[in-house]
C-alpha positions, 0 to 999 in steps of 0.5 A, a space after each residue: 319963338 315960343 318958349 317950352 314954358 309957355 305950353 300949359 300941360 293943363 290945357 285940353 288935348 287938342 290945344 296942348 297938341 296944337 301948341 306943341 306943334 307950333 313950338 316944334 315948328 317955330 324952334 325949326 324956324 319954319 313958316 306954316 307954308 314951309 312946313 306944309 310944303 310937299 303935303 296935300 295941305 294948306 298953311 290955314 289948315 295947319 294953323 287951325 290945328 295949332 289953335 286946336 280947332 282942327 284934328 290933325 290928318 294922319 298923312 299930315 302928321 307923318 309929313 310933319 314928323 319927317 320934316 321936324 325930325 320928331 320921331 313919330 311923335 305927332 303921328 302917335 299922339 294924333 289919335 289921342 287928339 281925335 279921341 278927345 275931340 270926339 268925346 261924348 260923341 259916337 266914332 262914326 260921328 267924327 267926320 260930321 263933328 269936324 265938318 259942321 265947324 268948317 261948313 259953309 252951308 248945312 242943310 238938315 232934314 229930321 223927320 222924327 227929332 229935333 236936330 242936335 244942333 237946335 236941341 236944348 239940354 233938356 231935349 238932349 238929356 231926354 233922348 240920351 236917356 231913352 237911348 241908353 236907359 242903364 247908362 250912368 249919370 256921368 256918361 249921360 252928362 258927357 254926351 249931353 254936354 257934348 251935344 250943347 257944345 255943338 250948339 255954340 256954332 251959332 254964337 260965332 258971328 264970323 263962322 256961322 254956316 248958313 243952316 237950313 232945317 226943315 222939320 215936320 209939323 208933327 214935332 210941334 204937335 207931339 212933344 217928348 217933353 213937359 209943356 215948359 220944357 217943350 216951350 223952351 225948345 221951341 223958343 230956342 229955334 224961333 229965337 235962332 231964326 229971328 236972329 237970323 242964325 238959321 232958316 226953319 221951315 215946317 213940313 205940314 202934316 198933310 203935305 202928302 208923299 214927299 222926298 226923303 221920307 225914309 230918314 233924316 239928311 244933312 247936307 254940308 258944303 264947304 269953301 274948300 272942299 267937296 260936299 258931304 251928305 250925312 245920314 243916321 239911324 238909332 246906332 249908326 251913321 253914314 257919311 257919303 262924299 260920292 259926287 253923284 250921290 250928293 248931287 241926288 241928295 241935293 235935288 231931294 232936299 230942294 224938292 222937300 224945301 219947296 213942299 214946306 211952308 215959307 220960312 216966315 210962316 213956319 216961324 210963326 207957327 213955331 212961336 204959336 206952338 211954344 206960346 201954347 205950351 207955355 200957357 199949358 194949352 195943346 196947339 191946335 
């Protein structure tokens, strides 16, 4: 059994919560399977919570408190974990933040900005400062750091989802950063593509009318849950799980993908633009 002194109180909130959960479970002599019996969750879900990798749903926390006789401790503290996990992100983004880590595939269309998962630190900082011009430096850096942490998704060989990003050609021609930083941003996308961590496609500027012209869309599928769609505007975001609507968005994304350049040609275009910016030239 785990010993109480093994629980490091200086650990992050999700990690501390997970370790406490494991200690209480083992102290009660229960396996993961035994603890989740009677709930709608599986032992792998509970194991990820114990490792600090997943948030605790309120209904599961209530079930755990009853099973372990912990007088509501895990229900009271699960909101603390949720706040800690989304630190640096808007509350409406919480569900997506969790979903990205467990997705099997992520397909994203971003008509005006480089998607957050692909952004460099300089790009993210420019966007945060533009959206929050009066924010103190500490708040800006917290948001930038939170966005950079999302990008670590592509560093784990075993958990990396199949990520497909369609970007409009205008993002290569109208940068928001100085040339050197723009080159760095484009090289990051190209490097992820060459390492086969992502599949980028460029939508030509002269392609004419196309699906999803109204705004960004992120479509996520999962090995053990129904798919989700996420849409975002300047100050709000909306997660869609209605099966019929999700299917419509997936169909629109497939049509948009058909209108974009092939991945290899897209990578070559991104690399050429990055080289031009590095050499102080405006891409053709």
